[in-house]
ROKETOR-637253 format. One record per residue (C-alpha): residue number from 0; residue in one letter; z, x, y. Coordinates in nm, 4 decimals. Example, Ala and Ser with C-alpha at 12.3 -4.5 7.8 and 13.67 -1.06 7.14 Angstrom:
2
ROFI   pos   code         zz         xx         yy
ROFI     0      A     0.7800     1.2300    -0.4500
ROFI     1      S     0.7140     1.3670    -0.1060
//
This chain:
56
ROFI   pos   code         zz         xx         yy
ROFI     0      X    -1.4501    -2.2090     0.1769
ROFI     1      X    -1.0777    -2.1353     0.1878
ROFI     2      X    -0.9065    -1.9996     0.4786
ROFI     3      X    -0.6847    -1.7229     0.4663
ROFI     4      X    -0.3162    -1.7448     0.5885
ROFI     5      X    -0.2083    -1.4665     0.7987
ROFI     6      X     0.1501    -1.4667     0.6773
ROFI     7      X     0.0656    -1.4331     0.3155
ROFI     8      X    -0.2059    -1.1609     0.4128
ROFI     9      X     0.0843    -0.9669     0.5978
ROFI    10      X     0.3205    -0.9903     0.3026
ROFI    11      X     0.0793    -0.8680     0.0556
ROFI    12      X    -0.1137    -0.5999     0.2246
ROFI    13      X     0.0663    -0.4751     0.5272
ROFI    14      X     0.2412    -0.1379     0.4851
ROFI    15      X     0.1575    -0.1398     0.0956
ROFI    16      X     0.0425     0.1833    -0.0370
ROFI    17      X    -0.0775     0.2773    -0.3916
ROFI    18      X    -0.0182     0.6044    -0.5547
ROFI    19      X    -0.3381     0.7990    -0.6325
ROFI    20      X    -0.1944     0.9294    -0.9498
ROFI    21      X    -0.0151     0.6605    -1.1368
ROFI    22      X    -0.0855     0.3234    -0.9425
ROFI    23      X     0.2768     0.2579    -0.8449
ROFI    24      X     0.2801     0.0317    -0.5097
ROFI    25      X     0.5382     0.1239    -0.2304
ROFI    26      X     0.5859    -0.0574     0.0777
ROFI    27      X     0.6487     0.1809     0.3779
ROFI    28      X     0.5085     0.2851     0.7308
ROFI    29      X     0.1695     0.4369     0.7538
ROFI    30      X     0.3098     0.7086     0.9615
ROFI    31      X     0.5432     0.8291     0.6978
ROFI    32      X     0.2548     0.8304     0.4505
ROFI    33      X     0.0278     1.0473     0.6726
ROFI    34      X     0.3034     1.2834     0.7151
ROFI    35      X     0.3576     1.2825     0.3494
ROFI    36      X     0.7306     1.2080     0.3756
ROFI    37      X     0.7234     0.9492     0.1005
ROFI    38      X     0.6912     1.0369    -0.2752
ROFI    39      X     0.6173     0.8049    -0.5731
ROFI    40      X     0.9269     0.6762    -0.7595
ROFI    41      X     0.7357     0.7224    -1.1086
ROFI    42      X     0.5591     1.0471    -1.0737
ROFI    43      X     0.6902     1.2355    -0.7622
ROFI    44      X     0.3428     1.2810    -0.6120
ROFI    45      X     0.2866     1.2451    -0.2413
ROFI    46      X    -0.0808     1.1260    -0.2146
ROFI    47      X    -0.1094     0.7511    -0.1566
ROFI    48      X    -0.3995     0.5072    -0.0508
ROFI    49      X    -0.3728     0.1362     0.1166
ROFI    50      X    -0.3944    -0.1354    -0.1184
ROFI    51      X    -0.7287    -0.2783    -0.1392
ROFI    52      X    -0.7774    -0.6458     0.0113
ROFI    53      X    -0.9603    -0.8855    -0.2132
ROFI    54      X    -1.3086    -0.9758    -0.0946
ROFI    55      X    -1.4916    -1.3063    -0.1591
//
């Protein structure tokens, strides 16, 4: 069973959000996403979800 490296987990998943419309990934603070101050570079929408972590 492989162990997860915390620094790699932070780099891949911390503060990374995915546009619900087009799938573009953006790295930003969660407070800015909740306040809808961030817009997608590709489609200009303001609806994001956190990037999903891989499970076993």
